[in-house]
C-alpha positions in Angstrom: 30.3 9.6 7.3 28.7 10.6 10.6 26.5 13.7 10.5 25.5 15.7 13.6 21.8 15.2 14.5 19.4 17.6 12.7 22.0 19.1 10.5 21.3 17.2 7.2 18.8 19.7 5.9 21.1 22.6 6.8 24.0 20.9 5.0 21.9 20.3 1.8 20.7 23.9 1.7 24.2 25.2 2.3 25.6 23.1 -0.5 22.8 24.2 -2.8 23.3 27.9 -2.2 27.1 27.4 -2.6 26.6 25.7 -5.9 24.4 28.5 -7.2 27.0 31.1 -6.0 29.7 29.2 -7.9 27.7 29.3 -11.1 26.9 33.0 -10.7 30.5 33.7 -9.9 31.6 32.2 -13.2 29.0 34.1 -15.1 29.8 37.4 -13.5 33.5 37.1 -13.9 33.0 36.9 -17.7 32.6 40.7 -17.8 34.9 43.4 -16.3 31.9 45.4 -15.1 30.6 42.5 -12.9 33.9 40.7 -12.1 34.1 42.1 -8.6 30.6 40.6 -7.9 31.8 37.3 -9.3 34.8 37.2 -6.9 32.6 38.0 -3.9 30.1 35.3 -4.9 32.9 32.8 -5.3 34.3 33.7 -1.9 30.9 33.4 -0.1 30.2 30.2 -1.9 33.5 28.7 -0.8 32.8 29.8 2.8 29.4 28.2 2.8 30.9 25.0 1.3 33.5 24.8 4.1 30.9 25.6 6.7 28.6 22.8 5.4 31.5 20.3 5.4 32.4 21.2 9.0 28.9 20.1 10.1 29.8 16.6 8.9 31.8 15.1 11.7 33.6 11.8 11.4 36.4 12.0 8.9 38.8 13.9 11.2 38.3 15.7 14.5 37.8 19.4 14.7 41.2 20.1 16.2 42.9 18.8 13.1 40.6 20.9 10.9 41.3 24.0 13.0 45.1 23.4 12.6 44.7 23.0 8.9 42.6 26.1 8.5 45.2 28.2 10.5 48.1 26.8 8.4 46.2 27.3 5.2 45.3 30.8 6.0 48.9 31.6 7.0 50.1 30.4 3.6 47.2 31.8 1.6 47.3 35.4 2.7 50.9 36.1 1.6 50.2 34.3 -1.7 47.2 36.6 -2.3 49.3 39.7 -1.7 51.7 39.2 -4.7 52.0 41.9 -7.4 50.0 41.5 -10.5 53.0 40.4 -12.5 53.4 37.4 -10.2 49.7 36.3 -10.4 50.2 33.8 -13.2 52.9 31.9 -11.3 50.8 32.2 -8.1 47.9 30.8 -10.1 50.0 27.9 -11.2 51.0 27.3 -7.6 47.4 27.3 -6.6 46.6 24.7 -9.2 49.5 22.6 -7.9 48.2 22.8 -4.3 44.7 21.8 -5.4 45.9 19.0 -7.5 48.2 17.6 -4.8 45.2 17.7 -2.4 43.1 15.7 -4.8 46.0 13.2 -5.2 46.4 12.8 -1.5 42.6 12.3 -1.0 42.5 9.8 -3.8 45.4 7.9 -2.3 43.8 7.8 1.1 40.5 6.6 -0.3 42.2 3.8 -2.3 44.0 2.4 0.7 41.0 2.8 2.9 38.6 1.0 0.5 40.8 -1.5 -1.4 40.1 -4.3 -2.2 36.4 -3.7 -1.4 35.9 -1.0 -4.1 33.5 -1.0 -7.0 34.8 -0.9 -10.6 33.1 2.5 -11.2 34.7 4.0 -8.1 38.1 2.6 -9.0 37.8 4.0 -12.5 37.0 7.6 -11.3 39.6 7.3 -8.5 42.2 6.4 -11.1 41.3 9.4 -13.2 41.4 11.5 -10.1 45.0 10.6 -9.1 46.4 10.5 -12.7 45.0 14.0 -13.5 45.8 15.3 -10.0 49.4 14.0 -10.1 50.3 15.3 -13.5 48.6 18.6 -12.8 50.6 19.0 -9.6 54.1 18.6 -11.2 53.0 20.2 -14.4 51.8 23.3 -12.5 55.1 23.5 -10.6 57.0 23.4 -13.9 54.8 26.1 -15.4 55.2 28.2 -12.3 59.0 27.7 -12.4 59.1 28.9 -16.0 56.9 31.9 -15.3 59.1 32.8 -12.3 62.2 32.2 -14.5 63.5 29.7 -12.0 63.4 27.3 -15.0 64.4 28.2 -18.6 61.5 29.8 -20.5 62.7 28.2 -23.7 61.5 24.7 -24.6 63.6 21.9 -23.2 63.4 19.2 -25.8 65.0 15.9 -26.7 64.5 13.3 -29.5 61.5 11.2 -29.1 59.9 13.1 -26.3 56.4 12.8 -27.6 56.8 9.0 -27.9 58.1 8.8 -24.3 55.1 10.8 -23.0 52.7 8.6 -24.9 54.3 5.4 -23.5 54.2 6.8 -20.0 50.5 7.7 -20.3 49.7 4.3 -21.8 51.4 2.6 -18.9 49.5 4.7 -16.4 46.2 4.0 -18.0 46.9 0.3 -18.4 47.8 0.1 -14.7 44.6 1.9 -13.9 42.6 -0.5 -16.1 44.2 -3.4 -14.3 43.2 -1.9 -10.9 39.6 -1.5 -12.0 39.5 -5.3 -12.6 41.8 -6.2 -9.7 41.5 -3.5 -7.0 43.5 -5.7 -4.6 46.7 -5.2 -6.6 47.9 -2.4 -4.3 51.5 -2.5 -5.5 50.4 -0.9 -8.8 49.0 2.2 -7.2 52.3 4.0 -6.2 53.6 3.2 -9.7 50.6 4.9 -11.4 51.0 8.0 -9.2 54.8 8.1 -9.8 54.4 7.8 -13.5 51.8 10.6 -13.5 54.1 12.9 -11.5 56.9 12.3 -14.1 54.5 12.8 -17.0 53.5 16.2 -15.6 57.1 17.3 -15.7 57.8 15.9 -19.2 54.6 17.5 -20.6 55.5 21.0 -19.6 59.2 21.4 -20.0 59.0 21.3 -23.9 56.6 24.2 -23.9 58.0 27.7 -24.4 57.0 30.9 -22.6 54.8 32.2 -25.4 52.3 29.3 -24.8 52.3 29.6 -21.0 48.9 31.4 -20.8 47.2 28.6 -22.6 49.0 26.0 -20.6 47.9 27.6 -17.3 44.3 27.6 -18.4 44.6 23.9 -19.5 46.1 22.9 -16.2 43.2 24.7 -14.5 40.9 22.5 -16.6 42.8 19.3 -15.5 42.6 20.4 -11.8 38.9 20.9 -12.1 38.3 17.6 -13.8 40.3 15.8 -11.1 38.2 17.6 -8.4 35.0 16.5 -10.2 36.3 12.9 -10.2 37.0 13.2 -6.5 33.4 14.3 -6.0 32.2 11.0 -7.4 34.6 9.1 -5.1 33.4 11.0 -2.0 29.8 11.1 -3.2 29.8 15.0 -3.0 27.5 16.7 -5.4 29.1 20.1 -4.5 32.5 18.9 -5.5 31.2 17.4 -8.8 29.5 20.7 -9.7 32.5 22.9 -8.7 35.0 20.6 -10.4 32.9 20.5 -13.6 32.6 24.3 -13.6 36.3 24.7 -13.2 37.2 22.0 -15.7 34.8 23.1 -18.4 35.6 26.8 -18.1 39.3 26.1 -18.2 38.9 23.9 -21.3 36.8 26.6 -23.0 39.3 29.3 -22.2 42.1 27.1 -23.5 40.2 26.7 -26.8 39.5 30.4 -27.1 43.2 31.2 -26.4 44.4 28.6 -28.9 42.2 30.1 -31.5 43.5 33.6 -30.6 47.0 32.3 -31.3 45.9 30.2 -34.3 47.3 27.1 -32.6 45.9 23.7 -31.8 46.1 21.9 -28.5 48.5 19.5 -30.1 50.8 22.4 -31.1 50.6 23.9 -27.6 51.4 20.7 -25.8 53.9 19.2 -28.2 55.1 22.0 -30.5 58.1 23.2 -28.5 57.0 26.8 -29.2 59.3 29.6 -28.2 62.8 28.7 -29.4 65.0 31.8 -29.6 66.0 32.7 -33.2 68.9 34.7 -34.3 68.3 38.4 -34.9 69.9 38.1 -38.4 70.4 35.3 -40.8 73.1 34.6 -43.3 73.2 37.1 -46.2 71.0 39.6 -44.4 72.4 42.8 -43.1 71.9 43.8 -39.5 69.0 46.2 -39.2 68.9 49.4 -37.1 66.1 50.9 -35.2 65.5 54.6 -34.6 65.1 55.9 -31.0 63.4 59.0 -29.6 63.4 60.9 -26.3 60.4 61.6 -24.0 60.3 65.1 -25.2 60.0 64.0 -28.9 57.4 61.4 -28.0 55.3 64.0 -26.1 55.4 66.3 -29.2 54.2 63.6 -31.5 51.4 62.5 -29.1 50.1 66.0 -28.5 49.9 66.7 -32.2 47.8 63.6 -32.8 44.1 63.4 -33.1 43.8 59.6 -32.4 46.1 57.5 -30.2 45.8 53.8 -29.6 47.8 52.4 -26.6 48.8 48.8 -26.8 49.7 47.4 -23.3 51.8 44.3 -22.8 53.8 42.5 -20.2 56.4 45.3 -20.1 53.7 47.5 -18.6 52.9 44.9 -16.0 56.5 44.4 -15.0 57.1 48.1 -14.6 53.7 48.6 -12.8 53.1 51.4 -15.2 49.3 51.2 -15.4 48.8 54.2 -13.1 51.2 56.4 -15.1 49.4 55.2 -18.2 46.2 56.5 -16.7 47.9 59.9 -16.1 48.9 59.9 -19.8 45.4 59.0 -20.8 43.9 61.9 -18.7 46.5 64.4 -19.9 45.9 63.6 -23.6 42.1 63.5 -23.2 42.1 66.9 -21.7 44.0 68.2 -24.8 41.3 66.7 -27.0 43.2 63.6 -28.2 41.1 60.5 -28.5 42.8 57.7 -26.6 41.8 54.0 -26.7 43.5 50.8 -25.6 43.9 47.8 -27.8 43.6 44.5 -25.9 45.1 41.3 -27.4 43.6 38.2 -25.8 47.0 36.7 -24.9 48.9 39.9 -24.0 50.7 39.4 -20.7 51.0 36.1 -19.0 47.5 35.1 -18.3 44.0 35.6 -19.8 42.7 39.1 -19.1 46.0 40.3 -17.7 45.8 43.7 -19.4 42.1 44.2 -18.6 42.8 43.7 -14.9 45.8 46.1 -14.8 44.0 48.9 -16.6 40.9 48.4 -14.5 43.1 48.7 -11.4 44.1 52.1 -12.7 40.4 53.0 -13.2 40.7 53.4 -16.9 37.1 53.4 -18.3 35.9 50.0 -19.6 34.6 51.6 -22.8 38.2 52.7 -23.7 39.3 49.1 -23.8 38.8 47.6 -27.2 39.3 44.0 -28.2 41.6 43.0 -31.1 39.0 42.1 -33.6 37.3 45.5 -33.1 40.3 47.7 -33.1 42.4 46.2 -35.9 40.3 47.9 -38.6 41.0 51.3 -37.1 44.8 51.3 -37.0 45.0 52.7 -40.6 43.2 55.8 -39.4 45.3 56.0 -36.2 47.9 58.8 -35.9 50.0 57.1 -33.2 50.1 53.5 -31.9 51.9 53.6 -28.5 53.1 50.1 -27.7 54.1 49.5 -24.0 56.0 46.3 -23.6 54.0 44.2 -26.0 56.2 42.2 -28.4 54.8 39.0 -30.0 51.2 40.3 -30.2 52.4 43.2 -32.5 54.9 41.2 -34.6 54.0 41.5 -38.3 56.0 38.3 -39.0 52.8 36.5 -37.9 51.2 37.7 -41.1 54.1 37.6 -43.5 56.8 35.1 -42.5 55.6 31.5 -43.0 58.8 30.2 -41.3 58.1 32.1 -38.1 56.8 30.0 -35.1 54.0 32.6 -34.7 52.9 32.5 -38.3 49.1 32.6 -38.5 48.7 34.0 -35.0 46.3 37.0 -35.1 48.1 40.1 -34.0 47.3 43.8 -33.4 47.9 45.6 -36.7 49.9 48.5 -35.1 52.2 48.6 -38.2 49.3 50.1 -40.1 49.2 53.2 -37.9 50.8 56.4 -39.3 53.4 56.5 -36.4 54.4 53.7 -34.1 56.2 54.3 -30.8 57.4 51.3 -28.7 58.4 51.6 -25.1 60.8 48.8 -24.3 63.9 48.3 -22.1 66.0 46.8 -25.0 65.8 45.0 -28.3 65.6 41.6 -26.7 62.9 39.2 -28.0 59.6 38.5 -26.3 58.2 35.2 -25.0 58.3 33.6 -28.5 62.1 34.3 -28.6 61.9 35.9 -32.1 62.9 39.3 -33.5 60.1 41.8 -34.3 60.5 43.6 -37.7 58.1 46.3 -36.5 61.0 47.9 -34.6 62.9 48.5 -37.8 60.2 50.2 -39.8 60.7 53.9 -40.9 57.6 54.9 -39.1 58.7 53.3 -35.8 60.4 55.0 -32.9 61.9 53.0 -30.1 61.6 54.6 -26.6 64.1 52.7 -24.6 63.7 52.6 -20.8 61.5 51.4 -18.0 57.8 51.8 -19.0 56.8 53.5 -15.8 59.6 56.0 -15.8 59.4 56.7 -19.5 55.6 57.3 -19.4 56.1 59.6 -16.4 58.7 61.6 -18.4 56.2 61.9 -21.3 53.4 63.1 -18.9 55.9 65.6 -17.3 56.8 67.0 -20.8 53.1 67.3 -21.6 52.3 69.0 -18.3 55.2 71.4 -18.8 53.3 73.1 -21.6 56.2 73.0 -24.0 54.3 71.1 -26.6 51.3 73.4 -27.0 
């Protein structure tokens, strides 16, 4: 690689500062109070990394780079302006783009260097393209499920795990042969093609309930493939950034799997999320009690302690600002209001935290599951807004349920439960929720934003003093 005269020290310093900013970004984004600083640090770090790379002339000319930057910016800006509910699938699409880039770079490096390529380089290059290829198609499948272009239910067939294992073995065997015989170029397209197919087959058996964990796992794969590319290109910055991305994604996947009481094997091969019938043979159909906004307002204003449980229904309706109005109105009336946050509520890690922060709800009002569960028995009203699986008592009591053992928010222990929901349809896991049929539960049917607005209007009308 050719380097412009006198720029090597500048490049090294730029890369060093960028690496430090990436590390700080990851640290700061671990807390809601410093998350904005983390985003800014990551943006500045990436800008410095791009700037340092542009000082190295020789791979392509500046005209091609300028065209690519303009095209990338033109695509990236609209992608960044999506609504919060579309962020998970946009994230999946970003993983796909990054992984495809890694695959293309690895392919170019192979054909430029082969057969004069060392065994170590061939080994990491193989890991780069295998991980990059399966992450590309896997992320597209995940994004399609989240966007509901593809069915959210698991798509399964007999012997699917064996097929996946055989395909992975063939890809790894081919990579091993190339390490020993890098001149066997005809094997390379086969390895990439098999990896593309493997990415599809790995994701289609996974149901919607496991998608948050899958997204973080795909993020880990994308990071690891980028780190492998760093070894191929001899880029310390890529190695550091990829390792940070890969390790953080892996750790997050572990945390989320524990939160759902599920192993990686179950997530990847369990076909979680199949729709079950609402009733079974010999069991009578159950009925749920509904209530109006006026009745809900009367119950809330008479309470001393209210816990709001936000879920994906709140995100879809963009109801977070109306929820903030409800919080303000009840707080002014002397009602203690807090928010119970389940780690996998919504469709991505931290989804509810981001939405509530967007509405400027104080951070100290947001309480994690393990801290709030012990307080539900002393709670007057649990107001559930579009959260389904994370409040399902079947996870504690029904050993036949696919979510059995998953830690949930114990809203059924509150004195009164009110659930804002469009209908009685099941959540991501595709199973019925017995919470809705309890004597203490009232169903508030309707759009979350409109229903919360109606409650606020009833409270503001003074009819419930």
